N, C-alpha and C positions, 0 to 999 in steps of 0.2 A: 517398853510394855507398858507402864503403865497410860504412854497416849494415846497408845492405841486401842488401849481396853475403854478408854475414855473418848476415843470418835466415832466404837459404833455405838452410842444410845443416841446422839448427835443423829448418827446418819442416819437409823432406826426412826428416828424422830421424824425430819425429813420428808423419808422417802413414802412416812404415814401421811405427814399433810399435802403429799401432793399427790395421792391417792384418793385421800379422802374430799383432797377440792374437784378433783377430777368427776368423784362421783355426784357432789352438788354442784357440778356444771352439768355433767347430765341430768339430772334428775328435774334441773331447773329450767331449760331447757325442753323436754318433754312434756312438762306440765305449762310451759307458755308460750304459747301460739307469739307474741311478740319476740319473746328471746334465743323462741327458732330463727326469728326473721333476722336478730340483729349478728346470730350466732354466723346465718349462713352468709348475712352478706360482708363482716368483718373476714371469713374463709374466700367469698369468691374478690374481693378485693384485694388480697394476696397473692389468687388464684391470676385475676387479671394484667398485676401488674409482675407477674414471674412472665407471663405471655409478650405483654410488652418492654421487655426487658431483650425476650427472645427474638421477636419480632424488628426492632433496631437493632439491635446486634445482625439479622439476617440481611435488612434493610445496608447496614454499613458495608458489608462487602460487596451486596448488589448494586453500590454504588459508586465504591474502586473500579467496581468492571465497566459500569454507565460511562464514568469517570474516564478511564486508558480509551475507551471508542470515541468518546468523543476529543478528545487529546490528538490521537490518531488522525479521526476525520479531521478537524481542523489543519494539521502539519501537511496534507495531504493533497488540502484544496488551496492552500496556501501557495505550495510548492506546484500547483498546477497553472495558477493565475497569475503570477510569478513567471513561470517558465515561458505563459501563451495571454498576454493579458487581453486578447480580442477573445478568451476561449470562452462557451458559449455555459460555462459554469455558473455564468453571473445571472443566469435567468430568472431566482430566486428574485432578487430587484430587479430588473431591467425588463423582463419580457413582458409586457403589460397584456397578455394576452390570458394568465394564468395567475387565480391569486389563492393563497393558503389559509386551511383552516385546521388548527393544532387540536389532536386526539388523543388519549391515553388506551392505551389496549388493557382490558378489561377479563377478554377470556382469548388461549391461544394455544393453538391445537397445531402441534410438529411431529407427532408419530404417526398418521392415518395415512391414506392414498390421496381423500380427499383432506385437504387443511382448510380450517377456517380460524376468523379472530372475528372478536367485538369489539367495537369500539365505543364511546361514552360523546357520540355527536351523532346527533338522525337528522328529521327533514324540521324539526325545529332551527337545529341550525346551518339550515344551509343544503343537508348533505341529500343528493341524490343518488339511483342506482349509476352504476357505470362511471363512476367517479375515481380516481385513480391516485392511490394510497406510495408513501415512501416513507421511510425511515431511518434515520441522521446515517445510513451506510447507503442507501439506496433503493431502488424497487422493493417495494412490501407483496403489493393486490392490485387486486379493483373490487369496489364496492359491490355489493350482488343485491340487495333488499334495507331498505329501511325503517324505522318506525319512529316514534317522534324524538326519542332523547339518543338512540342506541343504532350502532348501520353493522350488518355481518358484513365482512371484507372475505373472499377469495384469497387466499394466501396464494402469492408465488409456489410456494411448496403443496401445488393442488393439480393432480397431473392432468387434467382440466383446464388450466391456464397457459395460455401461449400470449405470447406479445414480440410484435416487431423490433429490431437490435439491431444497433451498427457497430462493426469491428473495427476500430480505430486503433493505430493512425492509415488501414488500408482503404475502409470506406466502405466495406463490405457490409450487405444487407444480409439477415436469418430471422430464421423464427426461433425463438427460447420458447423452451419447456423444460416440467422438473420430469425427470424419469424416476421418482422415489427411492434413489436409492442411498442419497444424502441429501441430509435440511441444508450442506455445506456444498452442491456442486448445483449443476444443471446442466441444458444440450443446448444446442445450436443446429438446425436441420436448415437445409435448402439454401445454402451460399454454393456457388460454382463450384468444380474441379479444379479451375484456377486460380480460386483464389488467394493472394499472398497475406494469409493467417497462421500465424504462430504464437507458441506458446510463450506470454508475458506480455500478449494485447490485451486490449480494455477495450471489456461489453459497457454499451451504453446503450437508450435507449434509441431506435431512428427517429421516432419525431412523424412517422407516417400515421398517426392515428391523433384526433381531438382530447384523447384520454391523459397522455402523457406529454409534457414537453421531451425536445431533443434536450441528448446530452446528458440523462441523468444517469449516472452510475449502477451497473449494474454489479460486474463481476470485472474478471482475468482466465482468459484460454491460459488452461492447464493443457490439454491435449490434443490433436485432429484426427480426423480419417476420412478415406475415401470409401462412401457406400455406395455400391451399384453401381461402380465406375463412374461415374455420373457426377456426383453433389459432395460433398465434403461437408463434413460432422464434425462439432467441435465441444470438450467439454470445459464448463464455468466454474468455477471456483467465486462463489459471491459472496460479493463484500458483506452483505447484512448477516447478521448475526439473530437469527432469529429465538432464539433461547431467552436471549438479554434483552428483546425488543420491545418499552415499556411505552413509549412517547411517538407518537408518526403526524405527519401531513396528509391531510387532502385537500387533491388537489383539484379546485374548482374551472375549468376552462368557459372561458367569459363568453365567445362564441360558437360551444360547442353546436346550441341550434339549429344556428343557419351554419354550420360546416355538413351538418346530418342531411339536414333539407337540401343544399349541395347535391350529395351523396345522393340520397335517394329520388329525385329528380334523371341524376345520369344514368343511376341503375333503373 
């Protein structure tokens, strides 16, 4: 009991000291601009440190997801190349008609009917409208407008986006578009009714334009249906996850101007 009674004055003195210390700091910061700035800097430094830790933790888990996608992509490409050595998946290294410019996504929408993204490359880096954009798992979109150091990309997740595609192994062609039902699916239209297309077939770019080389991956067929008794439509599960998209490549066709001139003369 005596020990308990002896601790009470000590605790009282400690609490009184802390209260007086707090009052002293408050009075000092109120009367001194310099002290106010110092205290503000102290508290902001702590807050920024907390934000930094939070961002590091967030980035760590994002990095895990990104690394997993990259590992799966590398495995898939290695398997394709080993199974078919002459595969056009080697376009990035072998096809001299195209060059690639790396960029980072600084804005990306996925919840609208017309989705867009902004990348940190522009006219200063040689970017022009109508260049194709691909991610680590396939087609992402097409450059719509360009500023000095940034470009606006019309996403594949845009109801105004269309691209010519080929379904393999049958080599049937059609037009791929996004129907806004899901950010992980798209549709193919205009394939002949007799097309031997079935779930599990792979969808790639057809190469019928100067924007994208042939054989860039897009997705896999999950379902088919006949429309108006004449054409076949197909549902495609997209390879690219737009929610984790961070890095992209812009495709520059080295002969785009020449091809456009020929098409204009023909038309």
